[in-house]
Backbone as a ProteinNet text record, in pm:
[ID]
protein_1_A
[PRIMARY]
MAADSATLVARFYDEAWNQADETVAREILAEDFSFRGSLGPERRG
[TERTIARY]
4001.9	4028.6	4069.4	4006.4	4036.5	4166.8	4242.4	4368.6	4338.8	4423.8	4403.4	4444.4	4404.5	4428	4575.5	4660.1	4803.6	4863.3	4821.4	4870.4	4826.2	4700.6	4650.6	4723.6	4747	4818	4961	5027.9	5164.8	5168.1	5072.8	5067.8	5038.8	4948.3	4917.7	5044	5116.8	5235.1	5348.8	5367.4	5476.6	5446.7	5332.5	5304.3	5232.5	5124.5	5046.7	5116.4	5165.6	5225.5	5370.3	5457.9	5601.3	5632.8	5561.3	5587.7	5490.2	5398	5298.1	5221.7	5180.8	5108.3	4958.4	4902.6	4761	4671.4	4715.5	4637.6	4614.8	4718.7	4706.7	4614	4628.6	4541.7	4395.5	4365.6	4227.8	4178.5	4268.1	4231.1	4197.7	4273	4254.8	4174.7	4151.8	4076.4	3932.9	3840.1	3699.8	3681.8	3579.6	3553.7	3527.1	3467.3	3435.7	3540	3659.5	3771.2	3795.5	3820.8	3856.3	3990.6	4069	4203.8	4231.2	4289.3	4331.7	4472.8	4566.5	4704.7	4719.6	4836.6	4858.1	4851.8	4876.6	4874.5	4791.8	4665.7	4587.1	4441.8	4365.9	4221.8	4195.1	4077.3	4034.8	4012.1	4054.5	4035.1	3942.2	3854	3761.8	3771.5	3748	3742	3874.5
14061.6	14088.7	13959	13929	13806.3	13821.3	13714.1	13714.6	13696.8	13752.7	13735.4	13593.6	13553.6	13417.1	13379.3	13469	13438.6	13413.6	13490.2	13471.7	13337.6	13301.2	13171.4	13054.3	13062.7	12955.2	12944.4	13056.4	13054.6	12997.3	13038.2	12987.6	12837.3	12791.7	12649.4	12568.4	12607.6	12529.7	12544.3	12661	12680.9	12615.7	12647.5	12602.8	12468.1	12454	12330.4	12214.4	12237.3	12129.3	12102	12200	12179.2	12151.8	12217.8	12198.8	12100.7	12046.3	11949.6	12000.4	12127.8	12188.5	12171.2	12069.7	12038.2	12149.5	12219.4	12329.5	12438	12470.2	12571.3	12519.5	12393.7	12336.8	12347.3	12313.4	12322.4	12467.1	12559.2	12700.7	12758.6	12722.2	12790	12710.4	12580.5	12500.5	12479	12477	12452.9	12309.2	12287.7	12153.1	12051.4	12094.2	12002.1	12005.3	12052.6	12057.6	11918.8	11911.1	11782.8	11798.5	11692.9	11695.3	11562.9	11570.6	11449.1	11472.5	11402.1	11410.5	11336.8	11343.2	11278.8	11126.4	11072.2	10926.1	10889.1	10880.7	10839.6	10878.8	10830.4	10859.2	11002.8	11048.5	11179.8	11173.5	11274.9	11285.5	11402.5	11386.8	11493.8	11519.6	11646.2	11683.4	11724.6
6170.2	6029.8	5961.2	5850.8	5776.9	5699.5	5698.8	5623.5	5475.2	5391	5247.7	5205.8	5087.8	5039.3	5035.4	4986.3	4976.6	5115	5213.4	5349.8	5405.5	5380.7	5429.1	5364.7	5234.6	5164.7	5217.1	5232.5	5284.9	5426	5507.4	5644.9	5646.9	5560.5	5554.4	5524.9	5419.4	5382.7	5482.9	5539.6	5634.8	5769.1	5826	5961.8	5968.3	5893.3	5901.9	5831.1	5709.6	5630.9	5671.7	5660.1	5685.6	5831.6	5922.6	6064.4	6129.4	6048.9	6095.5	6217.6	6212.3	6323.2	6301.4	6365.1	6347.7	6401.3	6503.2	6558.8	6453.9	6379.1	6273.3	6163.5	6125.9	6022.5	6064.4	6188.3	6237.1	6242.3	6264.7	6272.5	6135.5	6032.2	5903.3	5799.9	5822.5	5726.3	5773.9	5680.7	5712.5	5760.5	5842.9	5896.3	5786	5675.4	5566.7	5455.2	5487.9	5393.2	5334.8	5205.2	5144.6	5074.3	5078.9	5022.8	4954.9	4838.9	4769.9	4719.8	4778.9	4734.2	4602.8	4545.3	4416.3	4424.9	4541.9	4560.1	4681.5	4665.6	4781.2	4772.2	4867.7	4868.4	4915.1	4884.1	4931.2	5081.8	5151.2	5296.6	5323.7	5418.9	5456.7	5605.2	5639.5	5780.9	5837.8
[MASK]
+++++++++++++++++++++++++++++++++++++++++++++

């Protein structure tokens, strides 16, 4: 069963971001995910 968007966002910030759990990030983010923080280059993958 797929998690809803709010659950995924909460999990990303709690587990992947705050706890720096790379395993969770790899589990919930697409391989071609792109991210650009407020200060820095765009990151992909």
